C-alpha positions as semicolon CSV with decimal commas, in nm:
position;residue;x (nm);y (nm);z (nm)
1;M;0,000;0,000;0,000
2;C;0,135;0,344;-0,091
3;K;0,213;0,582;0,187
4;K;0,012;0,902;0,166
5;T;0,193;1,233;0,184
6;P;0,090;1,506;0,432
7;L;-0,063;1,698;0,142
8;I;-0,282;1,408;0,041
9;N;-0,379;1,348;0,403
10;A;-0,481;1,715;0,430
11;L;-0,684;1,692;0,108
12;T;-0,853;1,373;0,231
13;K;-0,939;1,540;0,561
14;Y;-1,083;1,836;0,370
15;V;-1,308;1,605;0,171
16;D;-1,416;1,408;0,477
17;V;-1,502;1,716;0,682
18;I;-1,691;1,904;0,412
19;Y;-1,854;1,635;0,205
20;K;-1,915;1,313;0,399
21;R;-2,269;1,280;0,523
22;K;-2,453;1,039;0,748
23;Q;-2,711;0,839;0,561
24;N;-2,969;0,893;0,835
25;E;-3,012;1,259;0,932
26;S;-3,159;1,342;1,271
27;V;-3,466;1,560;1,321
28;R;-3,237;1,829;1,462
29;W;-3,039;1,852;1,139
30;L;-3,360;1,883;0,939
31;A;-3,486;2,158;1,172
32;I;-3,166;2,352;1,107
33;A;-3,194;2,287;0,734
34;G;-3,530;2,463;0,721
35;L;-3,350;2,791;0,779
36;V;-3,098;2,741;0,502
37;L;-3,275;2,753;0,167
38;V;-3,280;3,126;0,098
39;S;-3,190;3,371;-0,176
40;L;-2,831;3,477;-0,220
41;S;-2,751;3,847;-0,233
42;G;-2,397;3,813;-0,378
43;T;-2,321;4,017;-0,688
44;A;-2,226;3,702;-0,881
45;I;-2,593;3,595;-0,872
46;A;-2,800;3,771;-1,135
47;Q;-3,156;3,677;-1,228
48;D;-3,127;3,342;-1,050
49;R;-2,822;3,233;-1,244
50;L;-2,447;3,239;-1,192
51;D;-2,267;3,527;-1,359
52;A;-1,894;3,532;-1,438
53;G;-1,900;3,912;-1,428
54;G;-1,685;3,951;-1,737
55;L;-1,410;3,720;-1,615
56;T;-1,282;3,441;-1,839
57;F;-1,062;3,139;-1,785
58;K;-0,766;3,363;-1,869
59;D;-0,814;3,536;-1,533
60;F;-0,746;3,205;-1,356
61;A;-0,501;3,038;-1,594
62;T;-0,129;2,991;-1,637
63;A;-0,029;3,001;-2,004
64;D;0,150;2,666;-2,024
65;H;-0,025;2,527;-2,335
66;G;-0,189;2,261;-2,120
67;A;0,138;2,106;-2,001
68;S;0,015;2,080;-1,641
69;F;-0,255;1,832;-1,742
70;D;0,001;1,598;-1,899
71;R;0,240;1,565;-1,608
72;G;0,203;1,373;-1,286
73;D;0,189;1,540;-0,948
74;P;0,504;1,457;-0,744
75;M;0,299;1,495;-0,425
76;L;0,075;1,206;-0,523
77;P;0,189;0,854;-0,426
78;E;0,298;0,615;-0,699
79;G;0,106;0,301;-0,776
80;P;-0,272;0,242;-0,742
81;G;-0,463;0,555;-0,659
82;P;-0,551;0,878;-0,841
83;A;-0,513;0,861;-1,219
84;R;-0,489;1,157;-1,453
85;A;-0,820;1,267;-1,600
86;R;-0,858;1,252;-1,976
87;V;-0,769;1,567;-2,170
88;L;-1,016;1,613;-2,455
89;S;-0,877;1,936;-2,598
90;I;-0,664;2,240;-2,522
91;D;-0,781;2,592;-2,608
92;N;-0,477;2,818;-2,579
93;N;-0,667;3,127;-2,692
94;G;-0,934;3,069;-2,430
95;S;-0,680;2,950;-2,170
96;F;-0,873;2,638;-2,077
97;A;-0,866;2,264;-2,127
98;R;-1,164;2,035;-2,180
99;I;-1,134;1,756;-1,925
100;R;-1,320;1,425;-1,908
101;F;-1,387;1,249;-1,577
102;P;-1,492;0,907;-1,716
103;R;-1,608;0,762;-1,383
104;V;-1,834;1,061;-1,322
105;K;-1,939;1,071;-1,691
106;L;-1,872;1,442;-1,693
107;D;-1,685;1,686;-1,920
108;V;-1,578;2,025;-1,787
109;S;-1,349;2,313;-1,880
110;L;-1,068;2,407;-1,641
111;P;-0,807;2,685;-1,652
112;L;-0,467;2,605;-1,800
113;G;-0,211;2,546;-1,527
114;W;-0,443;2,324;-1,324
115;Q;-0,416;1,949;-1,277
116;A;-0,699;1,695;-1,287
117;F;-0,723;1,339;-1,156
118;E;-0,978;1,070;-1,083
119;E;-0,999;0,868;-0,763
120;A;-1,264;0,602;-0,699
121;E;-1,587;0,763;-0,827
122;R;-1,491;1,128;-0,802
123;G;-1,298;1,377;-1,010
124;I;-1,038;1,601;-0,847
125;A;-0,880;1,917;-0,987
126;Y;-0,680;2,203;-0,841
127;N;-0,460;2,499;-0,929
128;A;-0,082;2,516;-0,887
129;D;-0,079;2,593;-0,512
130;M;-0,394;2,390;-0,438
131;S;-0,570;2,695;-0,294
132;Y;-0,852;2,635;-0,543
133;R;-0,982;2,276;-0,526
134;L;-1,257;2,122;-0,732
135;L;-1,433;1,789;-0,678
136;A;-1,705;1,621;-0,880
137;W;-1,901;1,304;-0,810
138;P;-2,236;1,141;-0,881
139;L;-2,517;1,165;-0,628
140;D;-2,767;0,898;-0,530
141;F;-3,023;1,089;-0,325
142;P;-3,193;0,788;-0,158
143;F;-2,849;0,663;-0,052
144;E;-2,783;1,006;0,097
145;G;-3,108;0,977;0,293
146;V;-3,292;1,256;0,107
147;R;-3,578;1,278;-0,141
148;D;-3,431;1,489;-0,420
149;A;-3,185;1,767;-0,508
150;E;-3,372;2,036;-0,312
151;H;-3,392;1,819;-0,002
152;Y;-3,021;1,742;-0,038
153;A;-2,933;2,111;-0,063
154;A;-3,127;2,200;0,252
155;T;-3,007;1,903;0,455
156;K;-2,644;1,939;0,351
157;G;-2,646;2,300;0,465
158;G;-2,792;2,205;0,801
159;T;-2,531;1,935;0,849
160;I;-2,245;2,176;0,782
161;L;-2,392;2,430;1,024
162;A;-2,410;2,165;1,292
163;R;-2,048;2,061;1,237
164;H;-1,915;2,416;1,199
165;P;-2,113;2,647;1,435
166;G;-1,920;2,952;1,314
167;A;-1,998;2,889;0,948
168;K;-2,252;3,074;0,736
169;V;-2,459;2,880;0,486
170;Q;-2,688;2,993;0,207
171;A;-2,859;2,788;-0,064
172;H;-3,014;2,918;-0,381
173;K;-3,220;2,750;-0,650
174;L;-3,116;2,857;-1,000
175;T;-3,354;2,891;-1,292
176;D;-3,219;2,577;-1,460
177;G;-3,323;2,368;-1,158
178;S;-2,976;2,329;-1,009
179;F;-2,886;2,441;-0,657
180;L;-2,593;2,650;-0,539
181;I;-2,494;2,617;-0,172
182;V;-2,237;2,855;-0,027
183;Y;-2,048;2,774;0,294
184;E;-1,847;3,059;0,444
185;N;-1,591;3,057;0,726
186;I;-1,508;2,687;0,696
187;K;-1,216;2,584;0,916
188;P;-0,896;2,554;0,709
189;T;-0,696;2,233;0,684
190;R;-0,323;2,221;0,745
191;A;-0,272;2,292;0,375
192;D;-0,461;2,623;0,397
193;R;-0,360;2,965;0,523
194;E;-0,705;3,102;0,601
195;P;-1,068;2,995;0,644
196;R;-1,234;2,865;0,332
197;T;-1,542;2,943;0,129
198;V;-1,692;2,639;-0,041
199;F;-1,945;2,630;-0,325
200;D;-2,160;2,324;-0,385
201;L;-2,337;2,301;-0,719
202;V;-2,604;2,030;-0,712
203;I;-2,726;1,935;-1,059
204;P;-3,028;1,700;-1,067
205;N;-3,051;1,435;-1,335
206;P;-3,327;1,551;-1,574
207;K;-3,412;1,186;-1,641
208;D;-3,408;1,063;-1,283
209;A;-3,509;1,279;-0,984
210;K;-3,329;1,040;-0,750
211;A;-2,985;1,109;-0,902
212;G;-2,758;1,400;-0,981
213;I;-2,408;1,543;-0,988
214;L;-2,228;1,736;-0,714
215;M;-1,962;1,985;-0,822
216;T;-1,772;2,146;-0,534
217;L;-1,524;2,432;-0,548
218;G;-1,331;2,540;-0,239
219;V;-1,136;2,867;-0,235
220;P;-0,966;3,094;0,021
221;G;-1,227;3,296;0,207
222;S;-1,069;3,624;0,097
223;Q;-1,126;3,522;-0,267
224;A;-1,487;3,412;-0,233
225;E;-1,626;3,652;-0,493
226;R;-1,357;3,553;-0,741
227;G;-1,423;3,187;-0,671
228;L;-1,793;3,231;-0,739
229;R;-1,706;3,386;-1,076
230;L;-1,497;3,080;-1,157
231;M;-1,782;2,853;-1,055
232;A;-1,999;3,038;-1,305
233;L;-1,746;2,968;-1,580
234;I;-1,716;2,604;-1,483
235;K;-2,092;2,557;-1,460
236;S;-2,144;2,696;-1,809
237;S;-1,898;2,440;-1,945
238;I;-2,036;2,125;-1,780
239;K;-2,163;1,838;-1,995
240;V;-2,296;1,525;-1,821
241;D;-2,379;1,194;-1,986
242;W;-2,707;1,127;-1,813
């Protein structure tokens, strides 16, 4: 078995703290969740949709012609474990790469200079210093103990509030039927320098109300507005094989 590095341990802890859920939620969590589903007032929300505010992938990219997606990460252990995601195309003019996460059945555009991997049933991507971290995985709502995407959004927010009393949580339903959940003041891991802001984008399967996709972007709290703009760019590029 490969020995995990401190960086991987920190990333694993980040995932466990923010994204793992108990299958059976208590009545208390649901009571908290009832206060969560509200309208966002952030300037990156316009007419119930995410707005990049004029930013493009160039504002988040490193002009390396996509080289970062073709090299391994020396911080990742060798042997079985994360594998590089599939690069579909490189757009140097647009400063993004089209990436395929086969296990999630999802295509997405990411800024040049990032790296992207797959582990188990989730996709993982991050920028050069790992301050911006993206995860994508399929959702089975009955397995999560909820009815549908809306119930998941409300319950997930309540769970995070219970685990992080100092956090602030808001959830917003977008016009396309997806849900954006924003978690502010999330405790940093050892790999972070400041509290985090995390964005969950819950996309329901149009063919099956019991399934969906979760796309999560975590950024430094001081860059929350910028991170939300990037989420808007990423959302507009998503293609899922339902």
